C-alpha positions as CSV (number, residue, x, y, z in Angstrom):
1,M,-19.3,23.2,3.1
2,K,-21.3,23.9,-0.3
3,E,-21.1,21.6,-3.5
4,N,-17.9,22.7,-5.2
5,K,-17.6,20.9,-8.3
6,W,-14.2,22.8,-8.9
7,L,-12.3,22.6,-5.8
8,F,-12.9,18.3,-6.5
9,I,-11.4,18.5,-10.0
10,A,-8.6,20.5,-8.9
11,L,-8.0,18.2,-5.7
12,S,-8.0,15.0,-8.4
13,G,-6.1,16.8,-10.8
14,V,-3.2,16.8,-8.2
15,G,-3.0,13.2,-7.9
16,G,-2.9,13.4,-11.8
17,W,0.1,15.5,-11.9
18,L,1.6,13.8,-9.6
19,L,1.8,10.1,-10.9
20,S,2.7,12.2,-14.4
21,L,6.3,13.1,-12.7
22,T,7.0,9.5,-12.9
23,G,7.0,9.5,-16.6
24,L,4.1,7.0,-16.7
25,S,2.0,7.6,-20.5
26,I,-1.3,7.4,-18.6
27,G,0.1,9.1,-15.1
28,W,-2.6,12.0,-15.4
29,M,-5.6,9.9,-16.6
30,L,-4.6,7.1,-13.8
31,G,-4.0,9.4,-11.0
32,T,-6.6,12.2,-11.4
33,L,-9.3,8.4,-11.0
34,L,-7.4,7.6,-8.4
35,M,-7.4,10.6,-6.6
36,A,-11.1,11.6,-7.5
37,A,-12.2,7.7,-6.0
38,L,-10.2,8.3,-2.7
39,I,-12.3,11.3,-2.3
40,S,-15.1,10.0,-3.2
41,F,-14.8,7.5,-0.8
42,A,-14.3,9.9,1.9
43,K,-17.8,11.6,0.8
44,P,-17.0,15.2,2.0
45,N,-20.0,17.7,1.0
46,F,-18.5,19.7,-1.5
47,I,-18.4,17.1,-3.6
48,G,-22.6,16.2,-3.6
49,E,-24.5,13.4,-4.0
50,K,-24.7,13.1,-8.0
51,G,-20.5,13.7,-8.4
52,T,-19.4,16.1,-10.8
53,P,-22.1,16.8,-13.3
54,K,-22.1,15.4,-17.3
55,Y,-21.6,18.1,-18.9
56,W,-17.3,17.5,-17.6
57,L,-17.6,14.1,-19.2
58,S,-19.2,15.5,-22.2
59,I,-16.2,18.2,-22.6
60,G,-13.3,16.0,-22.0
61,Q,-14.6,13.3,-24.3
62,C,-14.7,16.1,-26.9
63,I,-11.9,17.4,-26.4
64,L,-10.5,13.6,-26.9
65,G,-12.7,12.6,-29.5
66,I,-10.9,15.5,-31.9
67,E,-7.3,14.4,-30.7
68,L,-8.4,11.3,-32.3
69,G,-10.0,13.0,-35.1
70,Q,-7.3,14.8,-35.9
71,K,-4.7,11.4,-36.2
72,I,-6.4,10.3,-39.4
73,N,-3.9,12.3,-41.2
74,L,-2.1,10.8,-44.8
75,S,0.4,9.5,-43.3
76,V,-2.5,6.8,-41.6
77,L,-4.1,6.9,-45.2
78,S,-1.1,5.7,-46.7
79,I,-0.6,3.2,-44.2
80,F,-3.7,1.8,-44.6
81,H,-3.5,2.2,-48.3
82,K,-0.8,0.0,-48.4
83,Q,-1.0,-3.1,-45.3
84,W,-5.1,-2.6,-45.6
85,A,-6.2,-6.3,-45.9
86,V,-3.4,-7.5,-42.8
87,I,-4.7,-4.1,-41.1
88,M,-8.2,-5.1,-41.4
89,I,-7.8,-9.2,-40.7
90,M,-6.5,-7.4,-37.2
91,L,-8.9,-5.0,-36.8
92,L,-11.9,-7.5,-37.1
93,L,-9.6,-10.3,-35.3
94,S,-9.3,-7.5,-32.2
95,V,-13.3,-7.4,-32.1
96,L,-13.5,-11.2,-32.3
97,F,-11.1,-11.5,-29.1
98,S,-12.6,-9.0,-27.3
99,L,-15.8,-10.1,-27.8
100,L,-14.8,-13.5,-26.2
101,S,-13.1,-12.2,-23.5
102,G,-16.0,-10.2,-22.3
103,L,-18.3,-13.4,-22.8
104,V,-15.5,-15.0,-20.3
105,L,-15.5,-12.4,-18.3
106,W,-19.4,-12.4,-17.7
107,K,-19.8,-16.1,-17.0
108,F,-17.2,-16.5,-14.8
109,S,-17.8,-13.9,-12.7
110,R,-20.5,-11.7,-11.1
111,T,-20.2,-8.9,-13.6
112,D,-23.0,-7.9,-16.0
113,L,-22.4,-8.4,-19.7
114,M,-22.5,-4.7,-20.4
115,T,-19.9,-4.4,-17.8
116,S,-18.0,-7.3,-19.1
117,F,-17.4,-6.3,-22.8
118,F,-16.9,-2.4,-22.2
119,G,-14.1,-3.5,-19.4
120,T,-12.4,-6.1,-22.4
121,A,-13.0,-4.1,-25.5
122,P,-9.5,-2.5,-26.6
123,G,-10.8,0.9,-26.8
124,G,-8.3,2.3,-23.7
125,L,-8.4,3.7,-20.2
126,S,-9.8,7.5,-21.8
127,A,-12.7,6.4,-24.2
128,M,-14.0,3.1,-22.7
129,P,-15.4,4.2,-19.4
130,G,-16.8,6.9,-20.2
131,M,-18.8,5.7,-23.1
132,A,-19.8,2.6,-20.2
133,E,-21.1,5.9,-18.2
134,D,-23.4,6.2,-21.3
135,V,-25.2,2.7,-21.2
136,G,-24.8,2.5,-17.1
137,A,-22.3,-0.1,-16.7
138,N,-20.3,-0.2,-13.6
139,T,-17.6,2.7,-14.3
140,A,-15.5,1.4,-11.7
141,V,-15.1,-2.1,-12.9
142,V,-14.3,-0.9,-16.6
143,S,-11.7,1.7,-15.0
144,I,-9.8,-1.2,-12.9
145,I,-9.9,-3.7,-16.4
146,Q,-8.7,-1.3,-18.7
147,T,-6.0,-0.2,-16.0
148,M,-4.8,-3.9,-15.3
149,R,-4.5,-4.6,-19.3
150,V,-2.8,-1.5,-20.5
151,F,0.1,-2.3,-17.4
152,L,0.0,-5.6,-18.4
153,V,0.7,-4.8,-22.0
154,I,3.7,-2.4,-21.1
155,F,5.1,-4.8,-18.8
156,I,4.7,-8.0,-20.9
157,I,5.8,-6.7,-24.4
158,P,9.2,-5.4,-23.6
159,I,10.0,-8.7,-21.7
160,V,9.1,-11.2,-24.6
161,V,10.9,-8.7,-27.4
162,S,13.8,-9.1,-25.3
163,V,13.5,-12.7,-24.2
164,L,12.8,-13.8,-27.7
165,G,15.6,-11.9,-29.1
166,F,13.7,-9.8,-31.4
167,H,15.1,-6.7,-32.9
168,P,13.9,-3.5,-35.1
169,S,15.2,-4.8,-38.1
170,G,12.0,-4.4,-40.0
171,Q,11.2,-2.3,-43.1
172,L,9.5,1.2,-41.0
173,A,6.2,1.1,-42.7
174,I,5.8,5.0,-43.1
175,K,8.6,7.8,-42.4
176,S,8.2,10.1,-39.3
177,T,7.8,13.6,-40.9
178,P,8.7,16.8,-38.1
179,P,5.7,18.8,-37.2
180,P,5.1,22.0,-39.3
181,S,6.0,25.4,-37.9
182,F,3.3,27.9,-36.5
183,E,1.0,29.1,-38.8
184,W,-1.7,31.7,-38.3
185,N,-3.9,29.8,-40.5
186,Q,-3.9,27.3,-37.8
187,L,-6.1,28.9,-35.4
188,L,-8.2,29.1,-38.1
189,W,-8.4,25.5,-38.9
190,T,-8.6,25.0,-35.0
191,G,-11.6,26.6,-35.2
192,I,-13.2,24.9,-38.0
193,L,-12.6,21.3,-36.4
194,I,-14.0,22.6,-33.0
195,V,-17.2,24.1,-34.6
196,C,-17.1,20.2,-36.9
197,A,-17.1,18.2,-33.5
198,Y,-20.0,20.2,-32.3
199,G,-22.2,19.5,-35.6
200,G,-20.4,16.0,-35.2
201,Y,-22.0,15.4,-31.7
202,H,-25.3,16.5,-32.7
203,I,-25.0,14.2,-35.6
204,G,-24.3,11.7,-33.9
205,K,-27.1,12.0,-31.3
206,K,-29.6,12.0,-33.8
207,L,-28.0,8.9,-35.3
208,K,-28.1,7.6,-31.8
209,F,-24.7,6.8,-31.0
210,P,-23.3,5.8,-27.6
211,A,-21.5,9.0,-26.5
212,P,-22.2,11.1,-29.1
213,W,-19.7,13.6,-27.9
214,L,-16.6,11.4,-28.4
215,L,-17.7,9.2,-31.2
216,G,-19.2,11.9,-33.3
217,S,-16.7,14.6,-32.9
218,M,-14.3,11.9,-33.5
219,V,-16.1,11.2,-37.0
220,S,-16.6,14.1,-38.5
221,V,-13.0,15.7,-37.2
222,A,-11.3,12.7,-39.0
223,I,-13.4,12.9,-42.0
224,V,-12.7,16.7,-42.4
225,Q,-9.4,16.7,-41.5
226,S,-8.5,14.1,-44.2
227,L,-10.3,14.8,-47.1
228,S,-8.9,18.3,-46.3
229,S,-5.5,17.2,-46.0
230,A,-5.8,15.0,-49.2
231,Y,-7.2,17.7,-51.5
232,V,-4.4,20.1,-50.3
233,G,-1.9,17.6,-50.7
234,R,-0.5,18.0,-46.8
235,D,-1.8,17.5,-43.6
236,L,-3.2,20.5,-42.1
237,A,-2.5,21.4,-38.5
238,A,-4.0,22.4,-35.7
239,I,-2.8,24.2,-32.6
240,W,-3.7,21.2,-30.1
241,P,-1.0,21.0,-27.7
242,Y,-0.8,18.6,-25.3
243,S,-1.8,20.9,-22.2
244,V,-5.9,20.4,-24.1
245,M,-5.5,16.6,-23.7
246,V,-4.2,16.7,-20.3
247,V,-7.2,18.8,-19.0
248,S,-9.6,16.4,-21.0
249,Q,-7.8,13.5,-19.2
250,I,-8.9,15.5,-15.4
251,L,-12.5,16.2,-16.7
252,I,-12.7,12.4,-17.3
253,A,-11.0,10.7,-15.0
254,A,-12.6,13.3,-12.3
255,F,-16.0,12.3,-13.7
256,I,-15.6,8.2,-13.4
257,G,-14.1,8.9,-10.2
258,S,-16.5,10.8,-8.8
259,R,-19.2,7.9,-9.3
260,F,-17.2,5.3,-7.4
261,R,-18.8,3.9,-4.5
262,K,-17.3,1.4,-1.8
263,E,-20.0,-1.2,-2.7
264,M,-19.1,-0.8,-6.3
265,F,-16.0,-3.0,-5.0
266,A,-18.0,-5.7,-3.1
267,G,-17.5,-9.2,-4.2
268,L,-14.7,-8.1,-7.1
269,R,-11.7,-10.7,-5.7
270,K,-13.7,-13.7,-8.6
271,T,-14.3,-10.5,-11.4
272,V,-10.7,-9.1,-11.4
273,L,-8.9,-13.0,-11.1
274,V,-11.3,-13.7,-14.2
275,A,-10.0,-10.3,-16.2
276,F,-6.5,-11.2,-15.4
277,I,-6.9,-14.2,-16.8
278,S,-8.9,-13.6,-19.5
279,T,-6.6,-10.8,-20.6
280,L,-3.2,-12.6,-20.7
281,F,-5.1,-14.6,-23.4
282,L,-5.3,-11.8,-25.0
283,I,-2.3,-10.6,-25.4
284,A,-0.9,-13.8,-25.9
285,A,-3.4,-14.3,-28.8
286,M,-2.6,-10.8,-30.4
287,F,1.3,-12.0,-29.8
288,A,0.4,-14.4,-31.9
289,C,-0.9,-12.6,-34.6
290,A,1.6,-9.8,-34.3
291,Y,4.1,-12.1,-35.3
292,L,1.7,-14.0,-38.3
293,V,1.9,-10.2,-39.6
294,S,5.7,-10.1,-39.3
295,T,6.4,-12.6,-41.1
296,I,3.9,-12.3,-44.3
297,T,4.6,-8.2,-44.2
298,G,8.2,-8.0,-43.2
299,I,7.6,-5.0,-40.3
300,A,9.7,-5.5,-36.8
301,F,7.5,-8.0,-34.8
302,M,7.9,-5.5,-32.0
303,T,6.1,-2.7,-34.1
304,A,3.6,-5.3,-35.0
305,A,3.1,-6.3,-31.5
306,L,2.9,-3.0,-30.4
307,A,0.6,-1.8,-32.9
308,F,-1.8,-4.9,-32.1
309,A,-1.4,-4.9,-28.9
310,P,-5.1,-4.2,-26.7
311,G,-3.4,-0.8,-25.2
312,G,-4.1,2.6,-25.4
313,I,-2.7,5.1,-28.2
314,A,-0.8,7.3,-25.9
315,E,0.4,4.3,-24.1
316,M,1.7,1.9,-26.9
317,A,3.4,4.7,-29.3
318,A,5.5,5.8,-26.0
319,T,6.7,2.4,-25.6
320,A,7.2,2.3,-28.9
321,V,9.5,4.8,-28.4
322,V,11.4,3.2,-25.6
323,I,12.0,0.2,-27.3
324,D,13.1,1.9,-30.8
325,A,9.7,0.8,-32.7
326,D,8.2,1.7,-35.3
327,A,6.2,4.4,-33.6
328,T,4.0,5.8,-36.8
329,F,2.8,2.8,-37.6
330,V,1.5,1.7,-34.3
331,V,0.0,5.5,-34.3
332,A,-1.7,4.6,-36.6
333,V,-3.1,1.2,-36.2
334,Q,-3.9,1.5,-32.7
335,V,-5.8,5.3,-34.1
336,L,-7.8,2.8,-36.8
337,R,-8.5,0.2,-34.3
338,I,-9.5,2.1,-31.5
339,I,-12.5,4.6,-34.0
340,S,-12.9,1.0,-35.2
341,V,-13.7,-0.5,-32.4
342,C,-15.7,2.4,-30.5
343,L,-17.8,2.2,-33.8
344,I,-18.8,-1.4,-34.5
345,L,-18.9,-2.4,-30.2
346,P,-21.2,-0.5,-28.6
347,P,-24.2,-0.8,-31.2
348,I,-23.3,-5.0,-31.0
349,F,-23.4,-4.6,-27.2
350,K,-26.4,-2.9,-27.1
351,Q,-27.7,-5.4,-29.0
352,I,-26.5,-8.2,-27.1
353,H,-27.9,-6.7,-24.1
354,K,-31.5,-5.9,-25.8
355,W,-31.8,-9.9,-26.4
356,E,-30.7,-10.4,-22.8
357,M,-33.2,-8.5,-21.6
358,R,-35.8,-10.2,-23.5
359,K,-34.9,-13.3,-22.6
360,E,-35.3,-12.0,-18.8
361,I,-38.5,-11.1,-19.7
362,H,-39.2,-14.2,-21.5
363,S,-38.4,-16.5,-18.5
364,H,-40.1,-14.5,-15.9
365,A,-43.4,-14.7,-18.0
366,S,-43.4,-18.4,-18.5
367,A,-42.5,-18.7,-15.0
């Protein structure tokens, strides 16, 4: 049978659809990833030796970048203006704890440095594996660690909140506003954002951003969205249905899954154990920080805990709705953090990687 990438993506997407029926917020992403990995393990002829083409990942990342960029609206800017000091401290702590967790994983397992850092970075399952692919990290390990962390966060936070007796009695950080009714000029705004995303990719590529399709599009759309909304005095809405994000999740997950090989998982028992322990410590540290924020600002503990939890945007927002927390504040802080993480951490990771390479070269030269 000849190579048929469309067949591979369609079969992988079936796995996402099946898992999405459970109501799991990351069902499309995780189900597609699992199905794609299983197909890759079987090595059928239609998948080819190299897996799906790189442009599938680029398309998925661009869609994700536009989605994240659009979330920087007046509500997000408002909450950042009111609580900027607390949020900035929490974002910096997130970066610091992430770096420490990555170093622990690297030191006490067989995982290489870049894989350790991208695996522990609090950027979510949708963004981190794709970015890790661009720098040659082990996307299988990154995906496993990111997935494990999301599940731990979703499982632990409701239990902790229930056991400790916290209730959503704190003040709402920002009030949710209903989505605007359909207008034809939304089509024009959608086209403008897509053009901005494409331009952002080229700017990001010239500035040597890691994953320019994701970061370049996200930053450019965020700037245009926030400035334009502030100018007109209301949030400008584009036609961007959830089905578009489903396509993004399928493309990203299918690409990552097509790179999975059985040999990638050799000797991962210690890596998974170390990652599990370090993730628990990371979650505990963020719990402590969230409690401090709740005490200082009066924001409900469960809202602060979800806002600063090391999980993905969709996962934390869905959990916030289930346990009656302030989902709008959670989304706002999660969006700000993932943008900060995607912009700050990859350059740091690359610089650390260069230092390690230089050390190896010097040690070999001296030997």
